FIZA-729865 format. One record per residue (C-alpha): residue number from 1; residue in three letters; x, y, z. Coordinates in steps of 0.2 Angstrom, whole numbers, plus 5000, padded with zeros to 4 digits. Example, Ala and Ser with C-alpha at 12.3 -4.5 7.8 and 13.67 -1.06 7.14 Angstrom:
<sites>
<site num="1" residuo="ALA" east="5062" north="4978" up="5039"/>
<site num="2" residuo="SER" east="5068" north="4995" up="5036"/>
</sites>
This chain:
<sites>
<site num="1" residuo="MET" east="5794" north="5843" up="5380"/>
<site num="2" residuo="ASN" east="5810" north="5850" up="5375"/>
<site num="3" residuo="ALA" east="5806" north="5856" up="5357"/>
<site num="4" residuo="ALA" east="5825" north="5861" up="5354"/>
<site num="5" residuo="THR" east="5830" north="5842" up="5354"/>
<site num="6" residuo="GLY" east="5826" north="5834" up="5337"/>
<site num="7" residuo="PHE" east="5820" north="5851" up="5328"/>
<site num="8" residuo="GLY" east="5815" north="5849" up="5312"/>
<site num="9" residuo="LEU" east="5812" north="5829" up="5312"/>
<site num="10" residuo="VAL" east="5794" north="5830" up="5312"/>
<site num="11" residuo="GLU" east="5794" north="5844" up="5297"/>
<site num="12" residuo="ARG" east="5808" north="5833" up="5286"/>
<site num="13" residuo="ALA" east="5797" north="5818" up="5290"/>
<site num="14" residuo="ARG" east="5781" north="5825" up="5284"/>
<site num="15" residuo="ALA" east="5791" north="5831" up="5269"/>
<site num="16" residuo="LEU" east="5798" north="5815" up="5264"/>
<site num="17" residuo="ALA" east="5781" north="5805" up="5266"/>
<site num="18" residuo="PRO" east="5776" north="5807" up="5247"/>
<site num="19" residuo="LEU" east="5792" north="5800" up="5242"/>
<site num="20" residuo="ILE" east="5790" north="5783" up="5253"/>
<site num="21" residuo="ALA" east="5773" north="5781" up="5250"/>
<site num="22" residuo="GLY" east="5778" north="5780" up="5231"/>
<site num="23" residuo="GLU" east="5789" north="5767" up="5236"/>
<site num="24" residuo="ALA" east="5779" north="5757" up="5247"/>
<site num="25" residuo="ASP" east="5771" north="5744" up="5233"/>
<site num="26" residuo="GLU" east="5790" north="5740" up="5229"/>
<site num="27" residuo="ILE" east="5796" north="5738" up="5247"/>
<site num="28" residuo="GLU" east="5782" north="5727" up="5248"/>
<site num="29" residuo="ARG" east="5785" north="5717" up="5234"/>
<site num="30" residuo="THR" east="5804" north="5715" up="5236"/>
<site num="31" residuo="ARG" east="5801" north="5716" up="5256"/>
<site num="32" residuo="ARG" east="5817" north="5727" up="5258"/>
<site num="33" residuo="LEU" east="5818" north="5746" up="5259"/>
<site num="34" residuo="THR" east="5822" north="5752" up="5242"/>
<site num="35" residuo="PRO" east="5839" north="5763" up="5241"/>
<site num="36" residuo="ALA" east="5831" north="5779" up="5237"/>
<site num="37" residuo="VAL" east="5820" north="5776" up="5254"/>
<site num="38" residuo="VAL" east="5836" north="5772" up="5264"/>
<site num="39" residuo="SER" east="5846" north="5786" up="5255"/>
<site num="40" residuo="ALA" east="5832" north="5798" up="5260"/>
<site num="41" residuo="LEU" east="5831" north="5793" up="5277"/>
<site num="42" residuo="ILE" east="5852" north="5794" up="5279"/>
<site num="43" residuo="GLU" east="5852" north="5811" up="5270"/>
<site num="44" residuo="ASN" east="5838" north="5818" up="5283"/>
<site num="45" residuo="GLY" east="5847" north="5812" up="5297"/>
<site num="46" residuo="PHE" east="5832" north="5801" up="5303"/>
<site num="47" residuo="TYR" east="5843" north="5786" up="5307"/>
<site num="48" residuo="ARG" east="5853" north="5797" up="5322"/>
<site num="49" residuo="ALA" east="5837" north="5805" up="5329"/>
<site num="50" residuo="LEU" east="5841" north="5796" up="5345"/>
<site num="51" residuo="LEU" east="5860" north="5797" up="5343"/>
<site num="52" residuo="PRO" east="5870" north="5807" up="5356"/>
<site num="53" residuo="GLN" east="5874" north="5825" up="5351"/>
<site num="54" residuo="SER" east="5892" north="5822" up="5356"/>
<site num="55" residuo="LEU" east="5892" north="5810" up="5341"/>
<site num="56" residuo="GLY" east="5882" north="5823" up="5330"/>
<site num="57" residuo="GLY" east="5867" north="5815" up="5333"/>
<site num="58" residuo="SER" east="5851" north="5824" up="5336"/>
<site num="59" residuo="GLU" east="5848" north="5816" up="5356"/>
<site num="60" residuo="ALA" east="5829" north="5820" up="5349"/>
<site num="61" residuo="ALA" east="5816" north="5820" up="5365"/>
<site num="62" residuo="PRO" east="5803" north="5807" up="5365"/>
<site num="63" residuo="GLU" east="5789" north="5816" up="5358"/>
<site num="64" residuo="ALA" east="5798" north="5823" up="5342"/>
<site num="65" residuo="PHE" east="5806" north="5804" up="5340"/>
<site num="66" residuo="MET" east="5788" north="5798" up="5340"/>
<site num="67" residuo="GLN" east="5779" north="5812" up="5329"/>
<site num="68" residuo="MET" east="5795" north="5810" up="5317"/>
<site num="69" residuo="LEU" east="5788" north="5789" up="5316"/>
<site num="70" residuo="GLU" east="5771" north="5793" up="5317"/>
<site num="71" residuo="GLU" east="5771" north="5805" up="5299"/>
<site num="72" residuo="ILE" east="5782" north="5789" up="5291"/>
<site num="73" residuo="ALA" east="5770" north="5777" up="5295"/>
<site num="74" residuo="LYS" east="5756" north="5786" up="5288"/>
<site num="75" residuo="ALA" east="5765" north="5783" up="5272"/>
<site num="76" residuo="ASP" east="5772" north="5764" up="5275"/>
<site num="77" residuo="ALA" east="5773" north="5754" up="5290"/>
<site num="78" residuo="SER" east="5789" north="5744" up="5288"/>
<site num="79" residuo="THR" east="5798" north="5760" up="5283"/>
<site num="80" residuo="ALA" east="5795" north="5767" up="5300"/>
<site num="81" residuo="TRP" east="5797" north="5751" up="5307"/>
<site num="82" residuo="CYS" east="5815" north="5749" up="5303"/>
<site num="83" residuo="LEU" east="5818" north="5768" up="5307"/>
<site num="84" residuo="GLY" east="5811" north="5764" up="5323"/>
<site num="85" residuo="GLN" east="5820" north="5751" up="5326"/>
<site num="86" residuo="CYS" east="5837" north="5755" up="5322"/>
<site num="87" residuo="SER" east="5834" north="5773" up="5328"/>
<site num="88" residuo="VAL" east="5834" north="5764" up="5346"/>
<site num="89" residuo="CYS" east="5848" north="5754" up="5342"/>
<site num="90" residuo="ALA" east="5858" north="5768" up="5341"/>
<site num="91" residuo="MET" east="5856" north="5772" up="5360"/>
<site num="92" residuo="ILE" east="5867" north="5759" up="5363"/>
<site num="93" residuo="ALA" east="5880" north="5773" up="5360"/>
<site num="94" residuo="ALA" east="5877" north="5781" up="5376"/>
<site num="95" residuo="TRP" east="5884" north="5765" up="5383"/>
<site num="96" residuo="LEU" east="5902" north="5764" up="5374"/>
<site num="97" residuo="ASP" east="5917" north="5775" up="5375"/>
<site num="98" residuo="HIS" east="5917" north="5788" up="5362"/>
<site num="99" residuo="ASP" east="5930" north="5782" up="5350"/>
<site num="100" residuo="THR" east="5922" north="5766" up="5349"/>
<site num="101" residuo="ALA" east="5904" north="5775" up="5347"/>
<site num="102" residuo="HIS" east="5912" north="5786" up="5332"/>
<site num="103" residuo="GLU" east="5917" north="5770" up="5324"/>
<site num="104" residuo="ILE" east="5901" north="5764" up="5323"/>
<site num="105" residuo="PHE" east="5891" north="5777" up="5319"/>
<site num="106" residuo="ASN" east="5901" north="5790" up="5311"/>
<site num="107" residuo="ALA" east="5906" north="5779" up="5296"/>
<site num="108" residuo="ALA" east="5892" north="5778" up="5282"/>
<site num="109" residuo="PRO" east="5881" north="5771" up="5283"/>
<site num="110" residuo="GLY" east="5881" north="5771" up="5302"/>
<site num="111" residuo="ILE" east="5866" north="5761" up="5305"/>
<site num="112" residuo="LEU" east="5865" north="5746" up="5319"/>
<site num="113" residuo="ALA" east="5852" north="5731" up="5320"/>
<site num="114" residuo="TRP" east="5850" north="5718" up="5332"/>
<site num="115" residuo="GLY" east="5837" north="5705" up="5336"/>
<site num="116" residuo="ALA" east="5830" north="5696" up="5350"/>
<site num="117" residuo="ILE" east="5841" north="5691" up="5366"/>
<site num="118" residuo="ALA" east="5848" north="5674" up="5366"/>
<site num="119" residuo="HIS" east="5863" north="5663" up="5367"/>
<site num="120" residuo="GLU" east="5879" north="5666" up="5378"/>
<site num="121" residuo="ALA" east="5897" north="5672" up="5371"/>
<site num="122" residuo="ARG" east="5912" north="5664" up="5382"/>
<site num="123" residuo="ALA" east="5924" north="5678" up="5390"/>
<site num="124" residuo="VAL" east="5944" north="5673" up="5381"/>
<site num="125" residuo="GLU" east="5957" north="5686" up="5384"/>
<site num="126" residuo="GLY" east="5953" north="5705" up="5378"/>
<site num="127" residuo="GLY" east="5934" north="5701" up="5373"/>
<site num="128" residuo="TYR" east="5923" north="5687" up="5370"/>
<site num="129" residuo="ARG" east="5921" north="5673" up="5358"/>
<site num="130" residuo="VAL" east="5902" north="5668" up="5352"/>
<site num="131" residuo="THR" east="5893" north="5654" up="5340"/>
<site num="132" residuo="ALA" east="5877" north="5659" up="5339"/>
<site num="133" residuo="ARG" east="5859" north="5662" up="5327"/>
<site num="134" residuo="TRP" east="5850" north="5677" up="5331"/>
<site num="135" residuo="ASP" east="5831" north="5680" up="5325"/>
<site num="136" residuo="PHE" east="5820" north="5697" up="5323"/>
<site num="137" residuo="ALA" east="5833" north="5710" up="5316"/>
<site num="138" residuo="SER" east="5821" north="5723" up="5308"/>
<site num="139" residuo="GLY" east="5832" north="5734" up="5297"/>
<site num="140" residuo="SER" east="5847" north="5722" up="5296"/>
<site num="141" residuo="ARG" east="5846" north="5724" up="5277"/>
<site num="142" residuo="GLN" east="5851" north="5742" up="5279"/>
<site num="143" residuo="ALA" east="5863" north="5740" up="5293"/>
<site num="144" residuo="SER" east="5882" north="5742" up="5293"/>
<site num="145" residuo="TRP" east="5884" north="5734" up="5310"/>
<site num="146" residuo="LEU" east="5874" north="5721" up="5319"/>
<site num="147" residuo="GLY" east="5872" north="5718" up="5339"/>
<site num="148" residuo="ALA" east="5865" north="5705" up="5349"/>
<site num="149" residuo="HIS" east="5860" north="5702" up="5366"/>
<site num="150" residuo="VAL" east="5870" north="5688" up="5376"/>
<site num="151" residuo="ARG" east="5873" north="5679" up="5392"/>
<site num="152" residuo="ILE" east="5892" north="5680" up="5397"/>
<site num="153" residuo="VAL" east="5899" north="5663" up="5403"/>
<site num="154" residuo="ASP" east="5919" north="5662" up="5409"/>
<site num="155" residuo="GLY" east="5933" north="5651" up="5402"/>
<site num="156" residuo="ASP" east="5927" north="5636" up="5410"/>
<site num="157" residuo="GLY" east="5909" north="5638" up="5404"/>
<site num="158" residuo="SER" east="5902" north="5644" up="5421"/>
<site num="159" residuo="PRO" east="5888" north="5659" up="5421"/>
<site num="160" residuo="ARG" east="5892" north="5676" up="5427"/>
<site num="161" residuo="LYS" east="5882" north="5683" up="5439"/>
<site num="162" residuo="ASN" east="5875" north="5701" up="5444"/>
<site num="163" residuo="ALA" east="5876" north="5705" up="5462"/>
<site num="164" residuo="ASP" east="5858" north="5702" up="5463"/>
<site num="165" residuo="GLY" east="5863" north="5684" up="5456"/>
<site num="166" residuo="SER" east="5853" north="5686" up="5438"/>
<site num="167" residuo="PRO" east="5864" north="5683" up="5423"/>
<site num="168" residuo="GLU" east="5874" north="5693" up="5418"/>
<site num="169" residuo="VAL" east="5871" north="5701" up="5400"/>
<site num="170" residuo="ARG" east="5879" north="5711" up="5388"/>
<site num="171" residuo="THR" east="5876" north="5719" up="5370"/>
<site num="172" residuo="ILE" east="5891" north="5712" up="5358"/>
<site num="173" residuo="LEU" east="5892" north="5724" up="5343"/>
<site num="174" residuo="PHE" east="5901" north="5718" up="5325"/>
<site num="175" residuo="PRO" east="5902" north="5723" up="5308"/>
<site num="176" residuo="VAL" east="5887" north="5716" up="5297"/>
<site num="177" residuo="ALA" east="5902" north="5707" up="5285"/>
<site num="178" residuo="HIS" east="5906" north="5697" up="5300"/>
<site num="179" residuo="ALA" east="5889" north="5687" up="5300"/>
<site num="180" residuo="THR" east="5879" north="5678" up="5289"/>
<site num="181" residuo="LEU" east="5859" north="5684" up="5286"/>
<site num="182" residuo="HIS" east="5847" north="5672" up="5282"/>
<site num="183" residuo="ASP" east="5830" north="5678" up="5274"/>
<site num="184" residuo="VAL" east="5817" north="5670" up="5284"/>
<site num="185" residuo="TRP" east="5805" north="5686" up="5284"/>
<site num="186" residuo="GLN" east="5790" north="5679" up="5275"/>
<site num="187" residuo="ALA" east="5776" north="5687" up="5286"/>
<site num="188" residuo="ILE" east="5759" north="5693" up="5284"/>
<site num="189" residuo="GLY" east="5762" north="5712" up="5289"/>
<site num="190" residuo="LEU" east="5776" north="5722" up="5288"/>
<site num="191" residuo="ALA" east="5785" north="5712" up="5274"/>
<site num="192" residuo="GLY" east="5799" north="5725" up="5269"/>
<site num="193" residuo="THR" east="5807" north="5726" up="5287"/>
<site num="194" residuo="GLY" east="5819" north="5712" up="5283"/>
<site num="195" residuo="THR" east="5816" north="5704" up="5300"/>
<site num="196" residuo="ASP" east="5829" north="5692" up="5296"/>
<site num="197" residuo="SER" east="5840" north="5679" up="5305"/>
<site num="198" residuo="TYR" east="5859" north="5681" up="5305"/>
<site num="199" residuo="GLU" east="5872" north="5669" up="5314"/>
<site num="200" residuo="VAL" east="5890" north="5673" up="5316"/>
<site num="201" residuo="THR" east="5904" north="5657" up="5319"/>
<site num="202" residuo="ASP" east="5919" north="5659" up="5332"/>
<site num="203" residuo="LEU" east="5918" north="5677" up="5330"/>
<site num="204" residuo="PHE" east="5928" north="5688" up="5343"/>
<site num="205" residuo="ILE" east="5921" north="5702" up="5350"/>
<site num="206" residuo="PRO" east="5934" north="5715" up="5357"/>
<site num="207" residuo="GLU" east="5930" north="5721" up="5374"/>
<site num="208" residuo="ARG" east="5925" north="5738" up="5370"/>
<site num="209" residuo="PHE" east="5912" north="5733" up="5357"/>
<site num="210" residuo="THR" east="5902" north="5727" up="5371"/>
<site num="211" residuo="ALA" east="5890" north="5736" up="5384"/>
<site num="212" residuo="PHE" east="5879" north="5734" up="5398"/>
<site num="213" residuo="ARG" east="5864" north="5739" up="5389"/>
<site num="214" residuo="ASP" east="5852" north="5750" up="5401"/>
<site num="215" residuo="VAL" east="5861" north="5750" up="5414"/>
<site num="216" residuo="SER" east="5862" north="5767" up="5422"/>
<site num="217" residuo="SER" east="5877" north="5765" up="5432"/>
<site num="218" residuo="ALA" east="5885" north="5759" up="5415"/>
<site num="219" residuo="LEU" east="5881" north="5776" up="5406"/>
<site num="220" residuo="ARG" east="5894" north="5787" up="5397"/>
<site num="221" residuo="GLU" east="5882" north="5800" up="5391"/>
<site num="222" residuo="SER" east="5873" north="5811" up="5403"/>
<site num="223" residuo="GLY" east="5858" north="5816" up="5393"/>
<site num="224" residuo="PRO" east="5841" north="5810" up="5400"/>
<site num="225" residuo="LEU" east="5835" north="5801" up="5386"/>
<site num="226" residuo="TYR" east="5846" north="5788" up="5390"/>
<site num="227" residuo="ARG" east="5840" north="5787" up="5407"/>
<site num="228" residuo="ILE" east="5824" north="5781" up="5400"/>
<site num="229" residuo="GLY" east="5834" north="5765" up="5390"/>
<site num="230" residuo="THR" east="5830" north="5755" up="5374"/>
<site num="231" residuo="GLY" east="5816" north="5747" up="5381"/>
<site num="232" residuo="SER" east="5804" north="5759" up="5386"/>
<site num="233" residuo="THR" east="5810" north="5770" up="5371"/>
<site num="234" residuo="PHE" east="5805" north="5753" up="5358"/>
<site num="235" residuo="SER" east="5787" north="5754" up="5366"/>
<site num="236" residuo="LEU" east="5784" north="5774" up="5364"/>
<site num="237" residuo="GLY" east="5791" north="5771" up="5346"/>
<site num="238" residuo="PHE" east="5782" north="5756" up="5341"/>
<site num="239" residuo="ALA" east="5765" north="5763" up="5349"/>
<site num="240" residuo="ALA" east="5768" north="5781" up="5338"/>
<site num="241" residuo="VAL" east="5769" north="5769" up="5322"/>
<site num="242" residuo="SER" east="5754" north="5760" up="5326"/>
<site num="243" residuo="LEU" east="5746" north="5777" up="5327"/>
<site num="244" residuo="GLY" east="5753" north="5783" up="5310"/>
<site num="245" residuo="VAL" east="5745" north="5766" up="5303"/>
<site num="246" residuo="ALA" east="5728" north="5768" up="5311"/>
<site num="247" residuo="ARG" east="5727" north="5787" up="5306"/>
<site num="248" residuo="ALA" east="5731" north="5782" up="5289"/>
<site num="249" residuo="THR" east="5719" north="5769" up="5286"/>
<site num="250" residuo="LEU" east="5706" north="5780" up="5295"/>
<site num="251" residuo="ASP" east="5710" north="5795" up="5283"/>
<site num="252" residuo="ALA" east="5707" north="5782" up="5267"/>
<site num="253" residuo="ALA" east="5689" north="5775" up="5275"/>
<site num="254" residuo="ILE" east="5683" north="5796" up="5277"/>
<site num="255" residuo="ALA" east="5691" north="5797" up="5259"/>
<site num="256" residuo="LEU" east="5681" north="5784" up="5251"/>
<site num="257" residuo="ALA" east="5665" north="5786" up="5263"/>
<site num="258" residuo="ARG" east="5664" north="5805" up="5254"/>
<site num="259" residuo="ALA" east="5667" north="5798" up="5239"/>
<site num="260" residuo="LYS" east="5657" north="5782" up="5237"/>
<site num="261" residuo="HIS" east="5639" north="5777" up="5233"/>
<site num="262" residuo="GLN" east="5632" north="5762" up="5240"/>
<site num="263" residuo="SER" east="5628" north="5749" up="5225"/>
<site num="264" residuo="LEU" east="5609" north="5746" up="5231"/>
<site num="265" residuo="ALA" east="5604" north="5764" up="5235"/>
<site num="266" residuo="ALA" east="5607" north="5781" up="5225"/>
<site num="267" residuo="SER" east="5615" north="5790" up="5241"/>
<site num="268" residuo="ALA" east="5631" north="5794" up="5244"/>
<site num="269" residuo="MET" east="5639" north="5784" up="5257"/>
<site num="270" residuo="ARG" east="5643" north="5801" up="5266"/>
<site num="271" residuo="ASP" east="5625" north="5804" up="5268"/>
<site num="272" residuo="ASN" east="5622" north="5787" up="5278"/>
<site num="273" residuo="GLY" east="5619" north="5792" up="5297"/>
<site num="274" residuo="ALA" east="5626" north="5772" up="5303"/>
<site num="275" residuo="VAL" east="5642" north="5779" up="5291"/>
<site num="276" residuo="GLN" east="5641" north="5797" up="5300"/>
<site num="277" residuo="GLY" east="5641" north="5789" up="5318"/>
<site num="278" residuo="LEU" east="5654" north="5776" up="5314"/>
<site num="279" residuo="ILE" east="5666" north="5789" up="5309"/>
<site num="280" residuo="GLY" east="5665" north="5799" up="5324"/>
<site num="281" residuo="ARG" east="5667" north="5787" up="5336"/>
<site num="282" residuo="THR" east="5681" north="5780" up="5330"/>
<site num="283" residuo="GLU" east="5688" north="5797" up="5327"/>
<site num="284" residuo="GLY" east="5687" north="5800" up="5343"/>
<site num="285" residuo="ASP" east="5695" north="5781" up="5347"/>
<site num="286" residuo="LEU" east="5712" north="5787" up="5337"/>
<site num="287" residuo="ARG" east="5713" north="5806" up="5345"/>
<site num="288" residuo="ALA" east="5709" north="5798" up="5361"/>
<site num="289" residuo="ALA" east="5722" north="5785" up="5359"/>
<site num="290" residuo="ARG" east="5734" north="5797" up="5352"/>
<site num="291" residuo="ALA" east="5732" north="5812" up="5368"/>
<site num="292" residuo="TYR" east="5735" north="5797" up="5380"/>
<site num="293" residuo="LEU" east="5752" north="5790" up="5372"/>
<site num="294" residuo="TYR" east="5759" north="5808" up="5371"/>
<site num="295" residuo="ALA" east="5752" north="5813" up="5388"/>
<site num="296" residuo="THR" east="5759" north="5797" up="5396"/>
<site num="297" residuo="ALA" east="5776" north="5803" up="5386"/>
<site num="298" residuo="ASN" east="5776" north="5822" up="5389"/>
<site num="299" residuo="ALA" east="5773" north="5820" up="5409"/>
<site num="300" residuo="MET" east="5787" north="5808" up="5411"/>
<site num="301" residuo="TRP" east="5800" north="5818" up="5400"/>
<site num="302" residuo="ARG" east="5795" north="5832" up="5412"/>
<site num="303" residuo="GLU" east="5799" north="5823" up="5427"/>
<site num="304" residuo="LEU" east="5815" north="5815" up="5421"/>
<site num="305" residuo="SER" east="5820" north="5830" up="5414"/>
<site num="306" residuo="ALA" east="5819" north="5839" up="5432"/>
<site num="307" residuo="THR" east="5824" north="5823" up="5443"/>
<site num="308" residuo="GLY" east="5836" north="5815" up="5431"/>
<site num="309" residuo="GLU" east="5826" north="5799" up="5436"/>
<site num="310" residuo="PHE" east="5817" north="5786" up="5426"/>
<site num="311" residuo="SER" east="5807" north="5778" up="5440"/>
<site num="312" residuo="ALA" east="5796" north="5762" up="5441"/>
<site num="313" residuo="ALA" east="5780" north="5771" up="5440"/>
<site num="314" residuo="HIS" east="5786" north="5778" up="5423"/>
<site num="315" residuo="ARG" east="5790" north="5763" up="5416"/>
<site num="316" residuo="ASN" east="5774" north="5755" up="5421"/>
<site num="317" residuo="ALA" east="5766" north="5770" up="5414"/>
<site num="318" residuo="VAL" east="5776" north="5770" up="5396"/>
<site num="319" residuo="ARG" east="5772" north="5752" up="5396"/>
<site num="320" residuo="LEU" east="5752" north="5753" up="5400"/>
<site num="321" residuo="ALA" east="5750" north="5769" up="5388"/>
<site num="322" residuo="ALA" east="5761" north="5759" up="5374"/>
<site num="323" residuo="THR" east="5752" north="5742" up="5375"/>
<site num="324" residuo="TRP" east="5734" north="5750" up="5375"/>
<site num="325" residuo="THR" east="5738" north="5762" up="5361"/>
<site num="326" residuo="ILE" east="5743" north="5748" up="5348"/>
<site num="327" residuo="HIS" east="5727" north="5740" up="5353"/>
<site num="328" residuo="GLN" east="5716" north="5757" up="5351"/>
<site num="329" residuo="SER" east="5726" north="5756" up="5334"/>
<site num="330" residuo="ALA" east="5721" north="5739" up="5330"/>
<site num="331" residuo="LYS" east="5703" north="5743" up="5333"/>
<site num="332" residuo="VAL" east="5705" north="5760" up="5323"/>
<site num="333" residuo="VAL" east="5711" north="5748" up="5308"/>
<site num="334" residuo="ASP" east="5698" north="5735" up="5308"/>
<site num="335" residuo="THR" east="5683" north="5746" up="5310"/>
<site num="336" residuo="ALA" east="5690" north="5756" up="5295"/>
<site num="337" residuo="TYR" east="5694" north="5741" up="5285"/>
<site num="338" residuo="HIS" east="5676" north="5734" up="5287"/>
<site num="339" residuo="MET" east="5668" north="5751" up="5284"/>
<site num="340" residuo="ALA" east="5677" north="5750" up="5267"/>
<site num="341" residuo="GLY" east="5667" north="5733" up="5264"/>
<site num="342" residuo="ALA" east="5674" north="5724" up="5246"/>
<site num="343" residuo="THR" east="5683" north="5737" up="5242"/>
<site num="344" residuo="ALA" east="5696" north="5735" up="5256"/>
<site num="345" residuo="VAL" east="5702" north="5718" up="5250"/>
<site num="346" residuo="PHE" east="5709" north="5724" up="5235"/>
<site num="347" residuo="ARG" east="5729" north="5726" up="5234"/>
<site num="348" residuo="SER" east="5727" north="5741" up="5223"/>
<site num="349" residuo="GLN" east="5716" north="5750" up="5236"/>
<site num="350" residuo="PRO" east="5724" north="5757" up="5253"/>
<site num="351" residuo="PHE" east="5717" north="5748" up="5267"/>
<site num="352" residuo="GLU" east="5723" north="5728" up="5263"/>
<site num="353" residuo="ARG" east="5743" north="5731" up="5266"/>
<site num="354" residuo="ARG" east="5739" north="5743" up="5282"/>
<site num="355" residuo="PHE" east="5726" north="5730" up="5289"/>
<site num="356" residuo="ARG" east="5741" north="5717" up="5287"/>
<site num="357" residuo="ASP" east="5754" north="5728" up="5294"/>
<site num="358" residuo="MET" east="5744" north="5733" up="5310"/>
<site num="359" residuo="HIS" east="5740" north="5717" up="5313"/>
<site num="360" residuo="ALA" east="5759" north="5711" up="5313"/>
<site num="361" residuo="ILE" east="5763" north="5727" up="5325"/>
<site num="362" residuo="ALA" east="5749" north="5718" up="5338"/>
<site num="363" residuo="GLN" east="5759" north="5704" up="5337"/>
<site num="364" residuo="GLN" east="5775" north="5711" up="5345"/>
<site num="365" residuo="ILE" east="5780" north="5711" up="5362"/>
<site num="366" residuo="GLN" east="5777" north="5730" up="5365"/>
<site num="367" residuo="ALA" east="5759" north="5724" up="5363"/>
<site num="368" residuo="ARG" east="5758" north="5708" up="5373"/>
<site num="369" residuo="ASP" east="5742" north="5704" up="5386"/>
<site num="370" residuo="THR" east="5752" north="5701" up="5401"/>
<site num="371" residuo="HIS" east="5759" north="5720" up="5402"/>
<site num="372" residuo="TYR" east="5741" north="5722" up="5408"/>
<site num="373" residuo="GLU" east="5746" north="5710" up="5421"/>
<site num="374" residuo="ASP" east="5761" north="5718" up="5426"/>
<site num="375" residuo="VAL" east="5754" north="5736" up="5428"/>
<site num="376" residuo="GLY" east="5740" north="5729" up="5437"/>
<site num="377" residuo="LYS" east="5752" north="5719" up="5449"/>
<site num="378" residuo="ALA" east="5760" north="5736" up="5453"/>
<site num="379" residuo="ILE" east="5744" north="5745" up="5456"/>
<site num="380" residuo="LEU" east="5738" north="5733" up="5469"/>
<site num="381" residuo="SER" east="5756" north="5731" up="5478"/>
<site num="382" residuo="ALA" east="5754" north="5743" up="5494"/>
<site num="383" residuo="GLY" east="5761" north="5760" up="5495"/>
<site num="384" residuo="VAL" east="5768" north="5757" up="5475"/>
<site num="385" residuo="ASP" east="5765" north="5773" up="5467"/>
<site num="386" residuo="THR" east="5760" north="5771" up="5448"/>
<site num="387" residuo="ARG" east="5757" north="5787" up="5442"/>
<site num="388" residuo="CYS" east="5770" north="5795" up="5430"/>
</sites>
């Protein structure tokens, strides 16, 4: 991969990890990233990892972005999840005119968050009006701007259609001050993400604050990163977060095994053959998952950089690798958690929160089992090359 794009992000993330780990309990307790963590993320340019270089961003290659999130996730999954969400949201700048993108991303703190696609916006003179509420806005508590993906209807209420007959969907953007945020994120894991709901009433959105997200023909930036689009980049990023959580959990189990004596035996846990074998197999599983994810991203990026095309084969390869990696990471966390025995259930130990965080990650759209069906269907389609 091109190491020049995103240079230094991984090293800075690794250096910041102790601060984030030290704030993790407070993040969990308050269900928000702490001011110290948010300030450090901003100062190190992490929220700008995928922002175009034309706007002062890193426009990082996928590998650097993934490694950055992986390092942060080892310290705290909620921080990595928010950072991944808001970093990918910043990619929308590639579909906006330069002055509009500058207004959003180059005024402090320059953080954008959004939720799931839902509802409609009505076309009016000069823009759109919308009254709606959206869910799952990870990172919204740090954001200065919010976005929403909406279907467009004309003034008479008739839905706008694309040339292929599908609904016209735009991403609308507006200052967070124009919305009401609802504190609804009471979840078993990723508690600190503040993945709340937000609502607007009769809000006018000027035309220039809308974009056709992930539509190649509407791109205003030429970099290969933006050919990937936000959907596949979310998948790569959140799979990397799962790897970080799994790595930290397995490392904690290894550390415990080195130090712990079994209650009914004089021998150390590290001398137990069953424990040794389990750690060896689980280490192999984690290394294999990581190698597969990064090899897939590497092959995709190399071909995309050479051809300028993000193909259906690339999309399927990323989807399969990301889904499988998240599932494998969950298995690693489960194994490490059970290996730790009763020690793992205490909040003071480094297992319980990571167990919950990992299983919250595995419930997200990027880990849906239906992705295997989609890829399998493509593999079975005659004449379709599914290799990346």
